[in-house]
N, CA, C and O of each residue as an XYZ file, in Angstrom:
620
protein
N     146.044    -85.893    -69.977
C     147.410    -86.396    -69.979
C     148.127    -85.910    -71.228
O     147.543    -85.916    -72.312
N     149.356    -85.498    -71.102
C     150.122    -84.983    -72.235
C     150.581    -86.113    -73.125
O     150.919    -87.201    -72.658
N     150.588    -85.837    -74.405
C     151.102    -86.844    -75.334
C     152.622    -86.858    -75.242
O     153.221    -85.890    -74.773
N     153.259    -87.954    -75.687
C     154.711    -88.071    -75.531
C     155.514    -86.950    -76.196
O     156.627    -86.660    -75.758
N     154.977    -86.315    -77.241
C     155.756    -85.289    -77.920
C     155.536    -83.899    -77.317
O     156.157    -82.939    -77.773
N     154.673    -83.764    -76.309
C     154.473    -82.492    -75.640
C     155.382    -82.438    -74.417
O     155.626    -83.444    -73.750
N     155.862    -81.261    -74.151
C     156.717    -81.101    -72.976
C     156.102    -80.080    -72.041
O     155.335    -79.219    -72.472
N     156.423    -80.168    -70.805
C     155.955    -79.188    -69.830
C     157.127    -78.364    -69.316
O     157.130    -77.914    -68.170
N     158.114    -78.173    -70.171
C     159.287    -77.417    -69.756
C     158.940    -75.938    -69.600
O     158.010    -75.446    -70.240
N     159.674    -75.238    -68.763
C     159.404    -73.820    -68.562
C     159.666    -73.032    -69.840
O     160.242    -73.534    -70.805
N     159.222    -71.786    -69.808
C     159.440    -70.910    -70.957
C     160.928    -70.861    -71.285
O     161.765    -71.134    -70.424
N     161.263    -70.511    -72.535
C     162.677    -70.385    -72.888
C     163.378    -69.408    -71.954
O     162.745    -68.538    -71.355
N     164.650    -69.558    -71.842
C     165.453    -68.736    -70.943
C     165.205    -67.253    -71.180
O     165.059    -66.799    -72.315
N     165.161    -66.519    -70.088
C     164.972    -65.080    -70.177
C     166.306    -64.340    -70.126
O     166.331    -63.117    -69.983
N     167.393    -65.057    -70.239
C     168.708    -64.419    -70.210
C     168.784    -63.412    -71.350
O     168.306    -63.668    -72.455
N     169.377    -62.292    -71.071
C     169.474    -61.254    -72.085
C     170.538    -61.596    -73.114
O     171.452    -62.374    -72.840
N     170.418    -61.021    -74.276
C     171.437    -61.181    -75.295
C     172.688    -60.462    -74.810
O     172.618    -59.286    -74.450
N     173.826    -61.140    -74.792
C     175.032    -60.542    -74.186
C     175.733    -59.512    -75.072
O     176.911    -59.664    -75.396
N     175.003    -58.465    -75.462
C     175.644    -57.373    -76.199
C     176.647    -56.665    -75.300
O     177.702    -56.218    -75.752
N     176.306    -56.571    -74.042
C     177.177    -55.982    -73.029
C     177.460    -57.059    -72.001
O     176.535    -57.505    -71.322
N     178.698    -57.492    -71.861
C     178.997    -58.497    -70.834
C     178.549    -58.008    -69.464
O     178.586    -56.811    -69.179
N     178.132    -58.929    -68.630
C     177.608    -58.546    -67.323
C     178.594    -57.727    -66.477
O     178.142    -56.853    -65.737
N     179.904    -57.956    -66.542
C     180.804    -57.087    -65.764
C     180.749    -55.629    -66.240
O     180.870    -54.706    -65.435
N     180.566    -55.431    -67.540
C     180.459    -54.067    -68.070
C     179.183    -53.417    -67.559
O     179.191    -52.271    -67.110
N     178.100    -54.153    -67.631
C     176.821    -53.633    -67.153
C     176.884    -53.323    -65.652
O     176.393    -52.282    -65.216
N     177.478    -54.212    -64.867
C     177.624    -53.975    -63.423
C     178.466    -52.719    -63.168
O     178.166    -51.942    -62.262
N     179.507    -52.525    -63.959
C     180.348    -51.332    -63.810
C     179.552    -50.067    -64.114
O     179.690    -49.068    -63.408
N     178.724    -50.095    -65.149
C     177.906    -48.925    -65.502
C     176.904    -48.613    -64.390
O     176.669    -47.446    -64.076
N     176.317    -49.646    -63.796
C     175.381    -49.446    -62.686
C     176.113    -48.823    -61.496
O     175.620    -47.864    -60.902
N     177.269    -49.353    -61.150
C     178.046    -48.810    -60.021
C     178.445    -47.360    -60.289
O     178.384    -46.524    -59.387
N     178.852    -47.058    -61.522
C     179.218    -45.679    -61.866
C     178.028    -44.737    -61.727
O     178.168    -43.621    -61.228
N     176.850    -45.192    -62.173
C     175.651    -44.358    -62.065
C     175.302    -44.100    -60.605
O     174.912    -42.990    -60.244
N     175.442    -45.123    -59.767
C     175.194    -44.931    -58.333
C     176.172    -43.910    -57.756
O     175.778    -43.023    -56.999
N     177.434    -44.039    -58.115
C     178.449    -43.105    -57.616
C     178.162    -41.679    -58.097
O     178.334    -40.724    -57.339
N     177.729    -41.531    -59.343
C     177.400    -40.207    -59.878
C     176.278    -39.529    -59.100
O     176.246    -38.304    -58.985
N     175.362    -40.331    -58.569
C     174.241    -39.787    -57.797
C     174.514    -39.803    -56.290
O     173.599    -39.617    -55.487
N     175.754    -40.022    -55.917
C     176.217    -39.971    -54.533
C     175.565    -41.011    -53.627
O     175.306    -40.743    -52.453
N     175.301    -42.200    -54.175
C     174.816    -43.295    -53.334
C     175.904    -43.628    -52.318
O     177.094    -43.445    -52.577
N     175.479    -44.113    -51.173
C     176.419    -44.504    -50.125
C     176.566    -46.022    -50.130
O     175.687    -46.748    -50.595
N     177.690    -46.480    -49.605
C     177.931    -47.915    -49.405
C     177.629    -48.753    -50.642
O     176.908    -49.748    -50.564
N     178.176    -48.354    -51.770
C     177.963    -49.093    -53.013
C     178.798    -50.367    -52.960
O     180.002    -50.324    -52.705
N     178.150    -51.488    -53.201
C     178.886    -52.748    -53.240
C     178.452    -53.564    -54.450
O     177.306    -53.497    -54.895
N     179.390    -54.327    -54.961
C     179.142    -55.216    -56.091
C     179.376    -56.637    -55.597
O     180.418    -56.942    -55.016
N     178.394    -57.502    -55.836
C     178.470    -58.895    -55.424
C     178.471    -59.760    -56.674
O     177.557    -59.669    -57.493
N     179.487    -60.597    -56.824
C     179.600    -61.509    -57.954
C     178.936    -62.833    -57.581
O     179.467    -63.595    -56.773
N     177.788    -63.097    -58.166
C     176.994    -64.278    -57.819
C     177.257    -65.472    -58.725
O     176.684    -66.540    -58.509
N     178.099    -65.321    -59.719
C     178.238    -66.366    -60.735
C     178.689    -67.708    -60.190
O     178.327    -68.744    -60.747
N     179.460    -67.719    -59.127
C     179.943    -68.983    -58.567
C     178.978    -69.595    -57.556
O     179.137    -70.749    -57.156
N     177.967    -68.809    -57.142
C     177.094    -69.294    -56.069
C     175.611    -69.368    -56.439
O     174.827    -69.955    -55.695
N     175.212    -68.786    -57.571
C     173.797    -68.781    -57.928
C     173.628    -68.554    -59.419
O     174.472    -67.939    -60.070
N     172.527    -69.058    -59.946
C     172.203    -68.782    -61.344
C     171.164    -67.670    -61.449
O     170.677    -67.375    -62.541
N     170.828    -67.057    -60.328
C     169.828    -65.991    -60.289
C     170.239    -64.795    -61.140
O     169.424    -64.247    -61.882
N     171.475    -64.400    -61.036
C     172.037    -63.263    -61.759
C     173.549    -63.398    -61.685
O     174.069    -64.183    -60.892
N     174.250    -62.637    -62.509
C     175.709    -62.635    -62.434
C     176.202    -61.699    -61.335
O     177.122    -62.028    -60.586
N     175.570    -60.521    -61.251
C     175.995    -59.524    -60.270
C     174.789    -58.850    -59.637
O     173.771    -58.627    -60.292
N     174.917    -58.528    -58.347
C     174.045    -57.590    -57.662
C     174.903    -56.356    -57.420
O     176.073    -56.467    -57.053
N     174.320    -55.183    -57.627
C     174.974    -53.929    -57.281
C     174.045    -53.227    -56.304
O     172.890    -52.947    -56.626
N     174.557    -52.941    -55.099
C     173.741    -52.361    -54.036
C     174.232    -50.971    -53.698
O     175.434    -50.706    -53.690
N     173.291    -50.089    -53.420
C     173.620    -48.739    -53.000
C     172.542    -48.208    -52.081
O     171.423    -48.721    -52.065
N     172.876    -47.180    -51.314
C     171.947    -46.608    -50.346
C     171.786    -45.121    -50.607
O     172.754    -44.401    -50.853
N     170.527    -44.678    -50.545
C     170.214    -43.254    -50.632
C     169.751    -42.757    -49.279
O     169.204    -43.524    -48.487
N     169.967    -41.484    -49.010
C     169.627    -40.936    -47.695
C     168.157    -40.559    -47.551
O     167.675    -40.363    -46.435
N     167.443    -40.456    -48.662
C     166.029    -40.086    -48.623
C     165.312    -40.743    -49.791
O     165.949    -41.258    -50.710
N     163.976    -40.724    -49.751
C     163.244    -41.306    -50.873
C     163.519    -40.546    -52.166
O     163.522    -41.141    -53.244
N     163.749    -39.242    -52.070
C     164.082    -38.466    -53.275
C     165.436    -38.891    -53.850
O     165.598    -38.965    -55.068
N     166.403    -39.168    -52.981
C     167.698    -39.617    -53.476
C     167.602    -41.028    -54.039
O     168.238    -41.330    -55.048
N     166.818    -41.897    -53.406
C     166.617    -43.246    -53.938
C     166.050    -43.151    -55.351
O     166.500    -43.857    -56.254
N     165.073    -42.287    -55.539
C     164.479    -42.097    -56.871
C     165.518    -41.567    -57.857
O     165.599    -42.042    -58.990
N     166.305    -40.591    -57.431
C     167.330    -40.018    -58.309
C     168.386    -41.061    -58.689
O     168.831    -41.107    -59.836
N     168.777    -41.883    -57.743
C     169.767    -42.925    -58.030
C     169.192    -43.936    -59.021
O     169.848    -44.294    -59.999
N     167.969    -44.392    -58.765
C     167.343    -45.371    -59.666
C     167.181    -44.801    -61.074
O     167.481    -45.477    -62.057
N     166.708    -43.565    -61.170
C     166.570    -42.938    -62.489
C     167.926    -42.731    -63.149
O     168.064    -42.883    -64.362
N     168.931    -42.383    -62.337
C     170.285    -42.210    -62.874
C     170.849    -43.501    -63.431
O     171.524    -43.492    -64.460
N     170.579    -44.615    -62.760
C     171.023    -45.922    -63.261
C     170.364    -46.207    -64.601
O     171.039    -46.531    -65.578
N     169.033    -46.085    -64.640
C     168.300    -46.380    -65.878
C     168.792    -45.508    -67.026
O     168.994    -46.001    -68.135
N     168.986    -44.217    -66.772
C     169.447    -43.300    -67.816
C     170.863    -43.631    -68.276
O     171.134    -43.684    -69.476
N     171.768    -43.855    -67.320
C     173.174    -44.111    -67.656
C     173.342    -45.431    -68.420
O     174.084    -45.494    -69.401
N     172.660    -46.470    -67.971
C     172.766    -47.767    -68.653
C     172.164    -47.669    -70.055
O     172.695    -48.252    -71.001
N     171.064    -46.937    -70.191
C     170.460    -46.747    -71.520
C     171.428    -46.004    -72.440
O     171.607    -46.386    -73.596
N     172.048    -44.948    -71.927
C     172.960    -44.133    -72.733
C     174.239    -44.878    -73.103
O     174.700    -44.792    -74.241
N     174.810    -45.608    -72.151
C     176.121    -46.222    -72.380
C     176.045    -47.641    -72.935
O     176.967    -48.094    -73.613
N     174.958    -48.339    -72.650
C     174.848    -49.746    -73.064
C     173.655    -50.008    -73.980
O     173.553    -51.082    -74.574
N     172.764    -49.047    -74.097
C     171.585    -49.232    -74.926
C     170.593    -50.236    -74.356
O     169.820    -50.833    -75.105
N     170.605    -50.431    -73.027
C     169.714    -51.406    -72.393
C     168.781    -50.738    -71.409
O     169.142    -49.783    -70.722
N     167.557    -51.270    -71.360
C     166.554    -50.839    -70.387
C     166.335    -51.972    -69.394
O     166.553    -53.138    -69.724
N     165.903    -51.637    -68.178
C     165.628    -52.715    -67.219
C     164.504    -53.618    -67.717
O     163.519    -53.151    -68.288
N     164.671    -54.917    -67.490
C     163.640    -55.884    -67.830
C     162.467    -55.720    -66.874
O     161.311    -55.807    -67.288
N     162.757    -55.483    -65.602
C     161.749    -55.229    -64.572
C     162.233    -54.079    -63.698
O     163.430    -53.865    -63.512
N     161.260    -53.353    -63.171
C     161.547    -52.244    -62.253
C     160.529    -52.340    -61.130
O     159.324    -52.316    -61.380
N     161.005    -52.447    -59.890
C     160.118    -52.617    -58.738
C     160.462    -51.603    -57.654
O     161.604    -51.157    -57.541
N     159.456    -51.246    -56.861
C     159.687    -50.401    -55.694
C     159.608    -48.913    -55.939
O     159.896    -48.126    -55.037
N     159.225    -48.505    -57.139
C     159.201    -47.071    -57.451
C     158.013    -46.343    -56.833
O     157.981    -45.113    -56.829
N     157.040    -47.079    -56.311
C     155.899    -46.437    -55.654
C     156.258    -45.936    -54.259
O     155.853    -44.840    -53.871
N     157.019    -46.735    -53.500
C     157.312    -46.386    -52.118
C     158.726    -45.859    -51.906
O     158.999    -45.196    -50.906
N     159.629    -46.152    -52.845
C     160.990    -45.615    -52.832
C     161.778    -45.930    -51.568
O     162.574    -45.116    -51.099
N     161.546    -47.125    -51.021
C     162.324    -47.577    -49.881
C     163.365    -48.607    -50.314
O     164.443    -48.703    -49.728
N     163.023    -49.373    -51.348
C     163.928    -50.364    -51.932
C     163.517    -50.494    -53.397
O     162.491    -51.099    -53.707
N     164.300    -49.939    -54.272
C     164.023    -49.984    -55.702
C     164.951    -51.011    -56.341
O     166.154    -51.036    -56.079
N     164.369    -51.852    -57.178
C     165.128    -52.882    -57.881
C     165.015    -52.628    -59.379
O     163.918    -52.506    -59.922
N     166.166    -52.551    -60.033
C     166.232    -52.484    -61.494
C     166.866    -53.785    -61.952
O     168.041    -54.043    -61.688
N     166.089    -54.593    -62.631
C     166.519    -55.936    -63.015
C     166.903    -55.949    -64.490
O     166.051    -55.835    -65.370
N     168.191    -56.090    -64.739
C     168.714    -56.214    -66.097
C     169.005    -57.679    -66.421
O     169.784    -57.959    -67.333
N     168.415    -58.591    -65.717
C     168.507    -60.041    -65.818
C     169.861    -60.548    -65.321
O     169.905    -61.228    -64.296
N     170.956    -60.247    -65.999
C     172.276    -60.691    -65.545
C     172.816    -59.824    -64.407
O     173.658    -60.266    -63.624
N     172.326    -58.599    -64.325
C     172.754    -57.648    -63.298
C     171.497    -57.059    -62.665
O     170.589    -56.609    -63.364
N     171.459    -57.068    -61.353
C     170.312    -56.509    -60.637
C     170.821    -55.396    -59.723
O     171.685    -55.618    -58.874
N     170.265    -54.187    -59.912
C     170.616    -53.036    -59.082
C     169.596    -52.906    -57.970
O     168.391    -52.963    -58.214
N     170.077    -52.729    -56.740
C     169.236    -52.532    -55.562
C     169.590    -51.181    -54.961
O     170.753    -50.918    -54.653
N     168.581    -50.319    -54.792
C     168.793    -49.018    -54.170
C     167.884    -48.946    -52.947
O     166.663    -49.053    -53.065
N     168.479    -48.766    -51.789
C     167.766    -48.836    -50.512
C     167.799    -47.514    -49.759
O     168.684    -46.681    -49.956
N     166.800    -47.346    -48.884
C     166.939    -46.422    -47.772
C     167.772    -47.147    -46.717
O     167.760    -48.377    -46.678
N     168.494    -46.424    -45.863
C     169.386    -47.095    -44.901
C     168.713    -48.153    -44.033
O     169.278    -49.230    -43.843
N     167.530    -47.881    -43.506
C     166.891    -48.853    -42.620
C     166.455    -50.111    -43.364
O     166.482    -51.202    -42.793
N     166.058    -49.982    -44.611
C     165.670    -51.159    -45.399
C     166.896    -52.006    -45.740
O     166.831    -53.235    -45.715
N     167.997    -51.356    -46.054
C     169.216    -52.121    -46.358
C     169.688    -52.894    -45.132
O     170.095    -54.051    -45.232
N     169.628    -52.244    -43.984
C     170.040    -52.907    -42.750
C     169.091    -54.051    -42.405
O     169.525    -55.101    -41.931
N     167.821    -53.849    -42.637
C     166.835    -54.884    -42.310
C     167.008    -56.136    -43.178
O     166.992    -57.254    -42.663
N     167.173    -55.951    -44.493
C     167.240    -57.102    -45.405
C     168.636    -57.702    -45.529
O     168.768    -58.883    -45.850
N     169.660    -56.928    -45.287
C     171.052    -57.411    -45.245
C     171.433    -58.313    -46.427
O     171.993    -59.392    -46.236
N     171.133    -57.875    -47.606
C     171.443    -58.674    -48.802
C     172.942    -58.928    -48.910
O     173.360    -59.996    -49.357
N     173.750    -57.958    -48.503
C     175.203    -58.139    -48.528
C     175.600    -59.396    -47.752
O     176.441    -60.171    -48.209
N     174.998    -59.593    -46.589
C     175.342    -60.730    -45.737
C     174.680    -62.019    -46.219
O     175.228    -63.107    -46.046
N     173.508    -61.893    -46.820
C     172.813    -63.064    -47.344
C     173.671    -63.790    -48.382
O     173.668    -65.019    -48.454
N     174.397    -63.023    -49.175
C     175.272    -63.590    -50.206
C     176.733    -63.522    -49.767
O     177.621    -63.292    -50.586
N     176.975    -63.722    -48.487
C     178.312    -63.605    -47.908
C     179.347    -64.533    -48.503
O     180.538    -64.226    -48.455
N     178.930    -65.671    -49.070
C     179.901    -66.600    -49.657
C     180.375    -66.150    -51.041
O     181.345    -66.693    -51.570
N     179.698    -65.167    -51.624
C     180.081    -64.667    -52.951
C     181.191    -63.631    -52.830
O     181.310    -62.952    -51.809
N     182.002    -63.515    -53.875
C     182.994    -62.449    -53.926
C     182.259    -61.119    -53.979
O     181.249    -60.983    -54.670
N     182.770    -60.147    -53.248
C     182.158    -58.827    -53.280
C     183.214    -57.770    -52.996
O     184.293    -58.057    -52.479
N     182.869    -56.554    -53.348
C     183.788    -55.446    -53.117
C     182.966    -54.171    -52.951
O     181.906    -54.015    -53.557
N     183.472    -53.268    -52.124
C     182.799    -51.999    -51.858
C     183.506    -50.891    -52.629
O     184.734    -50.805    -52.624
N     182.721    -50.046    -53.291
C     183.275    -48.897    -54.004
C     183.746    -47.893    -52.957
O     182.978    -47.530    -52.067
N     184.997    -47.438    -53.049
C     185.479    -46.447    -52.077
C     184.648    -45.161    -52.152
O     184.116    -44.804    -53.204
N     184.552    -44.480    -51.013
C     183.860    -43.190    -51.013
C     184.526    -42.293    -52.055
O     185.753    -42.245    -52.133
N     183.750    -41.602    -52.834
C     184.224    -40.763    -53.943
C     184.922    -41.579    -55.035
O     185.694    -41.028    -55.820
N     184.657    -42.889    -55.090
C     185.229    -43.742    -56.129
C     184.183    -44.127    -57.149
O     183.064    -43.614    -57.144
N     184.571    -45.051    -58.033
C     183.643    -45.591    -59.023
C     184.077    -47.007    -59.377
O     184.940    -47.577    -58.710
N     183.489    -47.573    -60.413
C     183.761    -48.967    -60.773
C     185.222    -49.215    -61.127
O     185.711    -50.335    -60.980
N     185.909    -48.207    -61.582
C     187.321    -48.395    -61.937
C     188.181    -48.702    -60.713
O     189.316    -49.158    -60.849
N     187.644    -48.453    -59.521
C     188.373    -48.742    -58.283
C     188.182    -50.172    -57.794
O     188.792    -50.569    -56.802
N     187.351    -50.947    -58.472
C     187.035    -52.297    -58.018
C     187.880    -53.339    -58.744
O     187.745    -53.529    -59.953
N     188.746    -54.005    -58.001
C     189.548    -55.075    -58.583
C     188.658    -56.201    -59.106
O     188.958    -56.809    -60.133
N     187.575    -56.474    -58.404
C     186.652    -57.540    -58.792
C     186.138    -57.333    -60.213
O     186.143    -58.266    -61.015
N     185.698    -56.131    -60.526
C     185.184    -55.876    -61.872
C     186.303    -55.735    -62.892
O     186.130    -56.111    -64.052
N     187.432    -55.208    -62.487
C     188.528    -55.065    -63.446
C     188.993    -56.437    -63.916
O     189.238    -56.645    -65.104
N     189.113    -57.378    -62.969
C     189.498    -58.740    -63.351
C     188.477    -59.335    -64.302
O     188.840    -59.959    -65.299
N     187.192    -59.142    -63.994
C     186.124    -59.705    -64.821
C     186.049    -59.013    -66.177
O     185.786    -59.655    -67.193
N     186.282    -57.694    -66.191
C     186.261    -56.962    -67.462
C     187.386    -57.441    -68.372
O     187.192    -57.597    -69.577
N     188.560    -57.673    -67.796
C     189.679    -58.171    -68.592
C     189.387    -59.583    -69.110
O     189.681    -59.893    -70.264
N     188.814    -60.432    -68.267
C     188.475    -61.793    -68.695
C     187.467    -61.794    -69.825
O     187.572    -62.592    -70.756
N     186.470    -60.886    -69.746
C     185.438    -60.856    -70.778
C     185.950    -60.299    -72.085
O     185.367    -60.562    -73.136
N     187.038    -59.525    -72.045
C     187.581    -58.975    -73.284
C     188.675    -59.855    -73.885
O     189.054    -59.669    -75.041
N     189.190    -60.825    -73.098
C     190.201    -61.743    -73.623
C     189.545    -62.751    -74.576
O     188.454    -63.249    -74.298
N     190.215    -63.050    -75.703
C     189.650    -64.063    -76.590
C     189.625    -65.428    -75.906
O     190.540    -65.782    -75.163
N     188.598    -66.163    -76.162
C     188.449    -67.485    -75.519
C     189.306    -68.527    -76.178
O     189.298    -69.685    -75.761
């Protein structure tokens, strides 16, 4: 039995230090996906509906080689522009669904059939979301622009 001064609380929060606000990080992920010609890039703002993450950024590659290139492009671009590495990286063995977890922002890169099967876009249907236009980038997303402006405004 635990003594009264011992607690069984979970480990301290794993939230990242906010050197880069999550909207900035989500924008960098979306830009990296666009640079590698990912299809159907969408950004989902989870802040009002879940504490799991602030944003999911989803993209689709046409082949396992493109999925790998997109995932590597995200990791490289975020490292170069934000100085951050993924906290976790999953799916790099099979390259059907790769997840780069930056804690506040989670990037998902799918093959088309895996994206259709799991339908993450629809799973979080109550959250605000926006699709990057073909040949566009994060600057085309009103959702992130509003959030970027809010994060830069003094509180």
